[in-house]
N, C-alpha and C positions, 0 to 999 in steps of 0.2 A: 479277546486275545491280549497280547502284552507288548511291551517295548523293552529293548535292552541295548547295552553297549559294551564293547571291550576296548580297553586302552592298553597299548603295549609300546614301551619306549623308555626314555629317560625317566627317573622317578619324578613325579609331580604330586602336588596336593590333590586329593580326590575332589576337593571343592572346585579346582580349576576346570574340571571336565563335567562334574555333575551339576554345578549351579551357575557357572559364569557364562557359558555360551548363550546366545540370544534365544535359541530354541533348545535349551538344555533338556536332559532327561527328566528333570524335576518339572520343567514347564510342560513337557509332553505328558506327564502324569495327569495334568488338567486339560491340556489342549493338544492332543495328538492330531496331526494332520493326515496321516497315512494309515492309521490303525483301523481295525474293524470298529473299535469303540473310541470315542473322543477322550473319555476319562478312564484312567487306569489306576484305580484306587483300592484294589483288593489285596494289598500287601506289596512289599518290596524287599529287596535284599542287595547286599554288596559282598563281594569276596575279593580278597587281595593277597598278593604274595609279598613277602618281605625278604630281603637278602639274608642268606645264611639260615633260613628256616624252611624246612622241607615241605610242610603242609600250609595251605592258605588259611587265613582267618575268614570267618563268615559272620555277618550281622544281618539278621532277617527279622521282619516284624509283620504284623497283620494289617496295620492301618495304612493310610495313604502316605506316600513319600513327601508330598508337598508341605506337610505341617509337622514332620517328625523332628523334634529338637535334638534327639540323640544322633540321628543321621547327620544333621547339620554340624554338630559338635565333632563327630568323627571325621567328617569330610574336611573340616578346617584344620585338622591336626595330623592326619595320616598321609604320608607320602609312599607311593608304590610305583614300581616300574611296570606292573601288570595287574590289572584289576577288571572285574566284571561288575556290572550294575544292571538291575532288572526291576521293572515295575509291572505289576500283575493285574490282569483283568480275567477273572476266573471264567472257565468254560463250563462250569457246573460243579466242580469239586469244592470242598469247604474252604472258607477263608480261615486259615490257621497257620501258625508259624512254620510248621513242618511242610506246608505246601508252597511256601514262598521260595523263589529261586534266589541265588544259584544253589545247586545241590553239590555236596562235597563228599568225596570218598578218597581217603589217603591224600595223595598230592593232587588229585583231579578236581576240577570245577566244571560244572555243566549248567547251562541254562537254555531255555527253549521258548519260542513263540510259535503258536499254532495249536494243533489238537490231533488226537487220534479220534476219528469220527466214531460215534456210538461206543465209546470206551467202556461204558458199563457192561455191554454185551461181550466185548473182547477181553476184558480185564483178566478173567480167570485163565484163559488159554495163554495169554502173554506172561502172566506171573508164573505159570508153571514152567516156562522156558528159562526163567532166571536161575542161575547157579544156586543150589541150596545153601552153599556157603556164604552167598551174598544176600540171600532173601531177607534174613533178619535185620539187615542194615537199612532196608526201606522203611522210612519213618512216616511218610505222608500217604496221601491217597490220589495223587495226580498221575495222569498219563505221562507227564514229562519225567518224573522220577523213575517210573517203570522203564521208559526208553533209555535212561541213563544206565540202569542196572542191567538191561539187556545188552547194551554196548559193552559194559564191563565183562559180562558173561562171554561175549563173542570176541574178546581179545583186545580191548581198548588199550591195555598196557603195551602191547607189542605192535599193533597195527590200527591206529585210530580211524583212518578212512575206511578200511575194510570192516572194522567193528561196527561203525555207524551204518555202512551199507548193508551189513547183515541184519542189523536191528531193523532198518527200514524195510528190508525184504520180508522179514518175518511179519512185521505189522501189516504190510500190504497183503501177504498171503492169508493170514488169519482173518483180516477184515473181509476179504473177498469170499472166503469160506463161509462167512456169516452173512453174505449178501450185501456188504457195504461197498458201494461202487468206488468211492474215493476215500480210502481209509486214512491217509496220512497227509498232514499239512505241517511243515516244519521249517523254521530257521533255527539252527542250533549252534551254540558256541561251546567249545570244550578246550581245556588247557591242562597241561601237566606242570605249569610254572616256567617252562622254557619256551614252548611253542604254543600257538593258538590255532585251532582248526575251526572254521566257520562254514556251515553248510546251508544251502538253500534248495529245498525240494518239496514237491507236493505231488500226490497221485494224479491230480488233474492238470498238472503243469501250469498252474496259476498261483505261484507261491507268494507268501507274505513278503513285504519289501525288505531289502537288505542292501546296505551300502558300505563301501570302504573309502578311506580318505586318500587323497592324492599325495604323492611324495612331498615331503617338507621342502626340499630344494625348489621344486616347481611352484609350490604355494608362496614361498618367500619371493620368488621372481615376480609372480603375479601381484602380490600384495606386500611390497616392501615397507609400507607404513604400519602394518599390523604388528604391534609389539609382541603379542603373545607368540606369534610364529617364530620370531627371532630367538626365542628361548628354548625351542624344542630341537631335539637331536634329529639327525637324518633318518634314523630307524623308527621314529615315532609313527604309529599307525592307530587308527580307530576303525572299528567295525560297528555299525549302528543300524537299528531298525529303521530309523529315519534321520535325515541330516540334522545336525545341531545348529545350523545357521543357513544363510542364503548366499554365501560367497560363491559366485559362478566358478565352476571348475574345481571346487574343493571336494566334491563327492562323486563317486562312481558306483553305478548299480552293479551288484553281484549278479552275474548271469543266472538265468533259470537252470536248475539241475546242475549245480556246480558247487565246488568247495574251494576255499582258499586256505593257505597256511602262512601264518606270520611266524618267521623264524630268523635267527641270527644269520644263517647262510644266504638269506634272500627269500622274499615272498614269492609264492607260486599260486597259480590258479588252475584247477583241474575240473574235468567233467565228473559229475556224480551220478551213479546209477545204483539202485538197490540190488542186493544180491540175495537170492533165495538160499535158505539153509535147510 
């Protein structure tokens, strides 16, 4: 499987989040505590939004994140108010640049941890459900990218939660038609540059781990001596596959079968259920 994080808040150097925490995403690429695999070295990627630019930038590579000099260089010089980062452990598809997350289409970023069970058997039926106008935009061979383009097909631009629910419903229906008992395992993050949606769901109701950070004002009260917290705005949030450190009270588990929205109007948490199409 994989590990990922989303940062949303005041602009910060990517380095502050990717490298500096005690159990940073880069550390997790070698020593994951909660993932299916301890090592996540089958590629990585970052995607970030910059003020005044409609589409996000993406940098992806096939090697491990822990020793990539270009990633370290970019992280030390790029500031962003909203960025994605992902380290990959393949579930069977090739290690190639087009299979590294996050995936981009227009203003949208998407990344995933999990798998479509027996994807090789389900791939054809799922791909046939992708809008023909979008199909040629699929560059890689992963189940994650097909999930993204199914969500785009089902109306991601207008209704992100509904589009992801319809995508999940199709995957589960097609999987069970092919005799797959538990077709879908997913934690997904998707953003349009203004808001972030994060989903946690699996067909067997034992989903991969996902956490969100406690409000900054609460953390500053708990840890007044932590200098890094003093510099962050109140709207700063992180969503992560596993916590970036061991500060008690800093991390909250996203409930099973739910999704959260990070947005300027205030964060919300909702129940998630696949919808058949």
